[in-house]
N, C-alpha and C positions, 0 to 999 in steps of 0.2 A: 483669646476674644478679650475685645475692648469693653469698658464698663458700659459704654451705649448699645454695644451689640447683645450683652448680657441682658441688659433691661429690655431690649426691642424683643429679644425671644422668649422673655418669661410670660408666662400665662397672667391674666387679669388676676386671677384669685391670689396669685404670689405676690403682685404687686400690691393689692389691697393690703396683705399681711404686712409686707414693708412699710406702707403708708401708715398704719396702724401702730407699728413699733416704733416709728420713727427715724428708721434707716434711710428712709429718702423723703422727700417733700413733694407735693403736686409741681411746685416749681421746676422741680430736678428732671420730672416727665414730661414737662413742657418745652424744657430746654432740648431734652434728647429728641422728641419729635419734630421741634423746627429742624433741628440738623438732618434727620432723616427725610423730612419732607424736601428740602432742599437738594438732597441726595438722589432721591428717586421719583418723584413725582411728577417730573417733567416727561418722564417716559410713559407713564400711565395716565395722567391727568384725572386722577381720583378726587382731590381735593382742592377745588378751583377758588374756593374762598376761604381764607383764614381770618383768624380772629383771637391772634396771641395776645393782644393787649388786653382786650378784655377778659381773656381767661386769665392771666396774670392777675389782674384785680380781683377776680372771682376766687383765685386760689389763694391769694394772700388774705383776704376776708374768712374764708374757710380755715385756714391756718390759724387764726384768732381763737379761733373755738377749740375746747377740750379734745383730746384725740378721740374720745369715745362718743362725741358729739357731732361727728363729722358725717353722717350717714353711711350707707352701706358701701357705697363707692370711694369714700373718705379721701376725696379730691383726685380720683383717676379721669384721666381726660376722655371725652368721648366725642365723636364728630356726630352732626346732627344731617339727615338728608335735606338736600335742598328744596324739598316740597315744604318743609316745616318751619314756621317762621321762629327766629332768633332774634329778640329785642335788640335792635342798634346793629344788626348784621346784615348784609346785603343777601337777600332772600328771592331767587329769580324764578322758581318753579321752572328751571330749564327753558324760560320763556322770553324771546326778546320784549315782549309786551311788561315784562317786569324785570327787565334787565337793569333798572337802577332803583328797584323796591327796597327799602329798608324800614321795616315795620318797626314801630313803636313798643309792641308789646308780643311778647313770647307766647307760642301756644302752650298749653296748660302742660302737655307731654314734658316740653323743656323744663318748664318750672318745676314739675315733679322732679325730673333727673335732678336738677341743680338742688332741689330741697334735699335728695338722699346722696349729695357728695359728687355728683358728676360736674365735671370741668367742661364747657363747650370752647373748644379751640377751632373748629372748621366746620364748613360745609360740604357735604360729599354731592358729587355730580350725580344727575338723573336725567332720562329723557325729558322733553317738554311734555309737563303735567303729569309724568310718570306713565305715559301713555307707550307701549313697546317695550319688549324684552331685549332692548340693545341699548346701552345708555350713550347717546349723541344727542347734542341739541345746538343751535345756531348761537345761543350765548357763548358757551365754552369749548365745542367740539365735542370729540369722542373720547369714552374712557377705553382703555385698552386692558388687554388681559395680561395679567404680569407672567403668566406662564408662556405665553406666546403673544408678543405684541402685536402681530398680525390680527390677532383673534379678539372676539368682542368679548366683553364681561358680562355679557348679558343684563338685565336689568328688572325694574327701574332701580334697583338698588345697589348698581352696578359700582359707582363710587365708594360706597360703602365696604363691599366686598372686596376691590381691588386694594383699596387703604390695609385693610385687614390682612390680606396675603402678602402684603410688600411690608407690612412693619410699620406703616404709620397710624395705626391706631391697636389698640387693645380690644377695646368692644366697639362696637358701631349700632347707631340707630338706623333701622330701614322701615318699609312700608310694604304691603302685599295686599292686591286685588286678585291678579289673577297670575300669581308666583314671584311677585316682585322682590322677596326676600328670599325665596326657594331658588328662583331660576340663578342668579349671580353667587348663590352661595355655591351652586354645583359647578357652575364654570371656572369657578376661583378657587376652589378645595377649601373653603370655610363651612361653617355651620351658619345657618339662618332660619329664623323660626317664625311661621304664621301662628300667634296664640288664638284662643276662642275668642269670640266676639264680646267685648266689654272687658277684657283683662287687663287692656292697656287704655287708661284715658286719654282724650285728645279733645282739642277744640273743634265743636260741632262747625260744619260750614256746608251752607246750600241745603242741607236736610237734617233734621235731629237724629234720625233712625236710619242714616247711610250705615251699611254694615258689611257690603262687598269688601272694602278696605278697611284693613286694620295695622295699627303700629306694633313693631316687635323687634327683637334683639338679634343682633349678628355678633359672631365670636370665632377665635379658632378652634375653640373644642367645647364639648357638652357642658361642663362643669362652669367655664366661664359665661357661656350663654346663659345658663340657669341664674347665675348672679345678677347679669343685665335684666332678665327677666323680673326677678325680685326688686330689683331697683326702678324699673317701669310700671308694674303693675299697682294697683290700688284705685279705688273709686274717687270721683270729683263731682261735687254738685252741677259743675258746668257741662259735664257730660251725663246725661241722664242715662247712658245704656251701661257707665261704667260698673264695674263689681268690686267690692270689696275685698281687701287683701285676705289669702287663706290662712289659716292658723299654722301652718307649717310653712317653710319657706321652698321654693323650688330649687335651690341648691341641696338643701337636704334629700330632695326626692331625687335627685340626679346622683347622690352618693348612696342611696340607702342599698344599692345592690340588689333591688328587686328586679328579677328577670321575668319577661312574658313566658307564658306557658304555649299559647298557641299564636301562630304567625300566618297571615296570607301574603303570598306574594303574588303581584300581578303586573308583568311588561308593559301593559298598555290601556288597563281599566276597560277593556273590550271596547273604546271609543277613538283610538288613534294608532296612527302606524308607529314604529320605534325603530331607530336604528340597531341593526342587530348588534354591533359591537357594545353599544350602550345596553342592550338588554342582557346579553351575555354577562357583563361587568357587575350589573346589579342584582342579577340572579344569584352569580356565585356569592355575592355579598350576604345577600338575603339567607341563604342556605347554611351561612357561618353561625345562625342563631342555633342551628342543632348542637353546636359545640356547648352551648349554655343549656343544653337539655330541653330546648323547645320544639313543639312540632310544627314544620314549615309546609305549607300547602298552597297549590297556585288558586287562587280564588279573588273576588272581588264584588262589591256590592252592584247591582243593577243601576248604572248611571248613564243610560241610553239618552236622557233627554239634555245632557249636560251642554252640549253645542248650543243648541236653540235657547234653551233658558239663559245661558251666559250671554250669548250675543244680545237677548233683547233687555236682561237686566242692565248690564254694562252699557248699551246705549241709552237707555233711561237715566242712567247715572250722569252719563256725559251731559245729557241735555239738560238736566236739572242744575248741573254745576257749571256747564261753560256756555248754553246758549247765549247767554248776554255777551260773552266776548266774541262768538261768532259773528253777531250782529252789528258791535263796534269795532271789532278787530281782526276780522277774517282773513286780511292780507298778512298777517303776522304770525297765524296757526300753520302748522306743519299739515301736510294733506291728509295723515293717518287721524289726526284730532278732528280736522273738517269732517270727515266721513263719519266719524263715530257721533260726532253730535247731530249732524243731518240723519244719520239713522234713528237715533232717539226721538227727534222731532216728528218722524214718521209715524212713529208706533202709535197704534190704537188702544184701548182701553182692554179691548179683548184680548191682544197680544199679551199684555201686562197681566191680565186674569190668567192666561193659561201658564206663563212662565213663572208666576208666583204659585200656582197648584204644581207645577213639575218640580220646583224646588222643594215644597213641602213633601211631596212623594218621595222624591230621591233621598231627603235627609231621613225620612222614616225608614226606609229600607237599608239605609246606612247603619241607622241605631239598632235596626234588628241584626244585622251583620256584625257589628261588635259584641253582640251577646256570645257569639261563637269565638270570636278572634279578640286578641288582644291588642294586636296592631296590625296594620294593612302597609305593605312596603311596595314601592312601585320606582322606576327612575325618576329622578326629579326633573330633568327634562330629556327630551325623547333623542336630541343629538348630542355630539360634542361641540365645544365652542367652535362657531362658525366666523368666517371672514368679517372683520369689523366693518368693513364697507358694504356689507348685505344689511339692507334695514331690517330684515326678518328672516324666518325661515320659510322659504316657498312652498317646498315640497320636502317630504322624507319617505324614504323606502318606496319610491315610485308614485306616492299619495301627492297631487297637489293641491294646496289648501285654498279655501274661498276667499280668505281674509288675513290680515297682518297677525291675528291674535289666534287663529284656530289651532297654530302648532304649539299652543300651550294649554291643551284641553285636559292634559293629564296632572294640573296642578289647579287649574281653574274649577274643574269637577269637584274638588277637593275643598275649595271656597263655598261652593254654594252648598255643602252638605254641613257646614258650619263647624268641621272638624279642625283640632289644632294639628300642624304639620311643619316638621322641619326637613332639612335638606342636611345629610350626612355625607362628608367625603368617603368614598367607597372604592376607589381605585383610579387607575389613569388608562386610558387608551394605547394603543401601540405607539402612537407618536408624543407620547408623555402628557397628554390633556386629561385635566381632573374630569372625574365624573361623580355626581351625588346621587346618593339613596333618599328618596322622600320616604319618611316614617310618619306615619298618621295614627291618631287615636281618635277614642270617641271624643265628642263635643265635652269640654271642660276636663279631659284626660291628660292634661299637662304633665301630672306628676309621674303617669304611667310612661308617657312617652319620653320623659327626660331618662327615667331610669333605664327603660329599653335603649335607649340612643347611646348611654355610657356603655352600657353592657356591649354593645357591639361596636362601639370606638375602642374598647378596650380588646376585643377580639381581633379586630381589623389590625390594630397595631399601627395605626396613620397619623394619629395624634403627633402633633410637633413637625409635621411636613412645612408646615409653613410657620414663620415668613421667609420669604425668598426675595432675592432681589430680581427685579423685572428681567426677562428673558427674552432676547430677540427673536425672531422667525429661526426655525431649524434650517 
């Protein structure tokens, strides 16, 4: 194995150890990544915007600091999703409207990561404004699934997931409203986590207290994920919802060896169809917790209002954040975004009142549920990776969906009840496509979630399945 390959296959935690010992430098890692991107990215289209000159300047400045003062990431390179501003780097949001946008200031999330020793070298591909769980846009085209290049990488953090799966990143930033960290993690065989509201500070836009969407970490294994969550989390005065860092690290929680005692598994949360093969694979993985001594039962909280509630609150979010673009740039917006904004502009105060009350009621019932169960497990996605040219999943198990987001109910229901959730690789379909298990804890239960995910990761033995070279359709 070449030295490049050895580094590419290393875990992020191992790379940070090498950086802290002086065995390698951030510049070495940037060289390795640049070569790897040349080798594979043309096949998957995960990292359409590169900023290696900026990265090397930052890396050299970081290397002037004493080794113990270089932050948690110590110079580890990290790509940023193309919805989030990086100063001096083209940031398009996947939209022709922002095709040539170069922001002068970074999002506070980026500043926080850089202060913690992260080196930004690329922007990862996303659907237009992150809308939809298939990563394609008119600026850069589609991101393809490295396990089968004819398939979708999901979205909206599809570029980040594909970069991790192919060895073009050790860690990656993503964001999640309706599963945008969890869906691509599931489709690409990596780990993606939606943290609790406020855990990761970001620059507010359109509304101070928007909380359906959060920022979060992606990685190839649970411990690496916890490392990035440590580097991302912490309060910032510019984000009034942000929370202070906890006294103990998420990485120590992942390593704690603490195992859940009582697990609930649900194939569908009582609200959605699911592909039978996906249900079988995730159920089998969930039952493996019995090996860790846990009781595993089939159960879920009552989330029957999830579809109506999410449809209204998501539409409202699109209206407040994108209505001005609809008025001035309608011809440059994709149909799904136009539909979402228009749905929001039609809302009445009574509809918003009802949706917010539904969210409160579902969250209360979920909190009660977690008094009995330590974790809730479900499929992360209700289907295996679908053909990349399909804009979304139109039907599943004989059920036709009413719109382009309804197939995501199994993840957006969890968004609504304010729980942290991650997707863990848990197996493969008969055709060799990855399947993810959604693991959910009570609000602010990241430590328990990471410990449980690490326990199951150890049992399943799938850690190290990635990175892979992109594979053509069989």
